[in-house]
N, C-alpha and C positions, 0 to 999 in steps of 0.2 A: 668409635661406636662399639667396637668389640669389647672395650673396657666398661661399657655401660652396665650397671647393675640395677635391675628393676627392683629386686628385693631391698636393696639399700634405699631406693627412692620411696618405696612403701614404708620403710621404717622412718624415713625423714618426714613423710606426711603424717604418720601416726604421732611422731614427736611434736610436730607443729600443731596438731589438733589438741594434744594434751597441754601444751604451753598456752594455746589460745584460751582453752577452758579455764586453766589455772589463773591466767591474767584477768579474765572476765570476772571470776569469782573474787579475786583479791580487790579489784576495783569496786565491785558492788559492795563488798563487806566494808571496805574503808570509807566509801562514799556514804553508805547507809549509817555507819557509826558517826561520821562527821555530821550528817544531816540530823540524827537524833540529838546530838549535843547542841546543835545550833537551833533546833526547833523551839525550845523554851525561850531562848533569848530573842528569837525573831517574832514569835506569835503569842507567847504567854506573857512575857515581861519585856515588851519592846521599849527601847529608850525613846523619849519624846523627841519628835523632830526627825529621827533617823529610821523610823520603823519601815517606811516604804523602801528606803535604800537597802536596808537589811533584807527585806522580803524579796526584792528584785535580785539581790545577790544570792539569796538562798535558792530561789527558783532557777537562776542561771547556773548555779553549781550543780543542781540536780539534773538539769537538761544536759550540761556538758558531760556529766558522768554517764548518762544514758547514751549520748552520742558516741562517747569513747568506746563503750561496750559494743555498740552497733558497728563501729569502725573495726574493732577486733574481729567480729564475726564476718564482716564483709571481706576483710583481709584474708581470713581463712578460706572463704569461698573462692576468692580470686586465686589463691595458691592452689587450691584443688583443681580449678578449671585449667590453670596453666600446666599442672601436672598431667591432666588428661590429654591436653593438646600435645605435650611433649611425648607421652607414651604413644599416641596415635601417629605422630610423625616418626617415632622410632620404629614402630611396626611397619610403616610404609617403607622406610629406608631399608629395613632388614629384608622386606619382601623384594624390593628392587635389587638388593645385593644378592639375594638368593637366585633370582632370575638371571642376573648377570653371571653368576657362577655356573648355573645350568647351561647357559648359552656357550660359555667358554669351554666347558667340558665336552659339549656336543660338537664343537668345532675342532677339537683335537683329533688328530689322525689315530687310527686304531692299529691292530696287529697286522692286518693285511698290507696297509701302507708301510708299516715298519719293515716288513719282510722285503717288499719291493725296493725300498730305499736302502736297506742293508745290503742287498745283492748288488745294487748299482755302486754304492760306496766301496764295497769290498773289491769289485773289479777295478775300480779306479785306483784304490790303494795298492793292489797287487801289481797292476801294470806300471804304476809310477814309483813303486817301491817306497810308499809313504805309509806311516802308521795310521791306524784307525782304532779309536777307543769307543767302548760302549759303557755308558754309565747308567745304572739302574737304581731307582729310588723306590723302596717298598715301604708303605705305611702300614701301621697297625693301629686301628681305632680302638678306643676304650669301649667296653661292653655297654655302658650306659649312654653311649652317644647315639642320638636319633639319626634317621636317614637324612633329615634336613641339615643337621649339624655336620654329618659326614660330607655332604655336598659342599657345604661352606668351607670345610677344612681342605677338601680337594681343590677348590677354587683358589684358596690362599696358597697352597703348595704350587699349583700351576703358575700362578703369578710370580712366585719367588723364583721358580725355575726359569721362566721366560725372561726375567730380568737379567739372569746370569748367562744367557746364551749368546754366542757370537752369530753373525749373519750366516755363517756356513753350517752351524749346528741345527739340529732338528729334535723336536720333542714329540713323544707319542704316549697315549694312554693305553697300556697293554692289558689292563684288568683293573678291578676295583682296588684302588690304592697302589697301583704299580705303574710307574712312569719309566719310560726308556728314552735315553738321550744318545744320539749318534754324534760323535765328535770327530770329524775328519781332520787329518793332519795333526793328531794329538797323540803323543807318546804316553807311556805309563806315568812318568813324573808329572807331566802337565795335567793328565787326567786326575791324578791324586790331589794336585793343587786345586783343581776345579771342584773336586769332591769335598775338600775341606771348606772351601768358601760356601759351597751350597749347603753343607751341614750347619754352618753358622747361621745362615739365613733361615733354614728350616727350623732350627732350634728356637729362634725368636718367634716364628709363626706357631710353633707347637707349645709355646710357653704356658698357654692356658690349659694344659693337660688334656687336649683334645685327642692327641695321637702321639705315638712314638714312630721312629723311622730308622731305616738302615740303608746304606748305600753299598753297591757292588760295582766293581770295575772289571772289564774284560778287554784286553788289548790285543790287537793284531800288529805284529806277529809274535809278541811275547807269550800271550796266554792262549791264543787260538791260531790255528794255521789255515782255517777255511771259514767261509761264510756260514757253513752249517754248524761249526763249533761255536761261532759267535751267537748264532740263533739259539742253539741248544742251551747256552749259558743263561739266556733270558727265559726260555721256556721252563727251565728247572725252577724258576721263581714264581711262575704263574700259578695261582691257586687252582686246584682241580676243578672247582665249580666254574671258574672263569675260563679255564681251558676247554671245558665242554661247550660253553657258549660260543667260543670263537672257533670251534672245530679243530682243536689241537690234540693230538694223541701224545700223552706224556709217558706212555709205557715204553 
């Protein structure tokens, strides 16, 4: 569905109309020419004994020609009706997909849940001397992308990320186009591997030029020594307008 091109469908319909009109004109011209050539033989100088056969054949030829033109026009009308039904079904599917994206994004946990989970996971990692990685995905939408298309792109990204998560991992929507992933028991090397795999999946999702993206990794204890440092690495990526909405002071 994402590859559906309505402009291409409109061009196909326009081409079909032109071909139908051209076909009807060709049939009418050729049938009219043949009828003019046959008319003197059938009505002006008919052969004795065969004139009614010729006349019935002439009338049948004219009727068949007219019926064929009617068939071409009806075929075009059927094609147009099917196209309208297809477009209506497409609009309905897109609306359902958009609503599913909205519901998915609304169900994602936000910054406050992220902070609580980060604190808990950090305490667990420090007490058990286990690594803890934080993977952040930041999207940059193209300027001509509408709000609805941005929501669709966010939904696609959220689904890509969720498919790559382990049962112990968790995902959060920290701002517009900013996803945070907590990866317990994950060192820097494993986090880098997960980042590469995720970038490949996101590259396929963004292949329609909807957005660009970048990933950032912060690991405990290699890159940060405390939960505050892990959190600060995320807050530095939150846009200022989103930070104001969630009550974060970036100064």
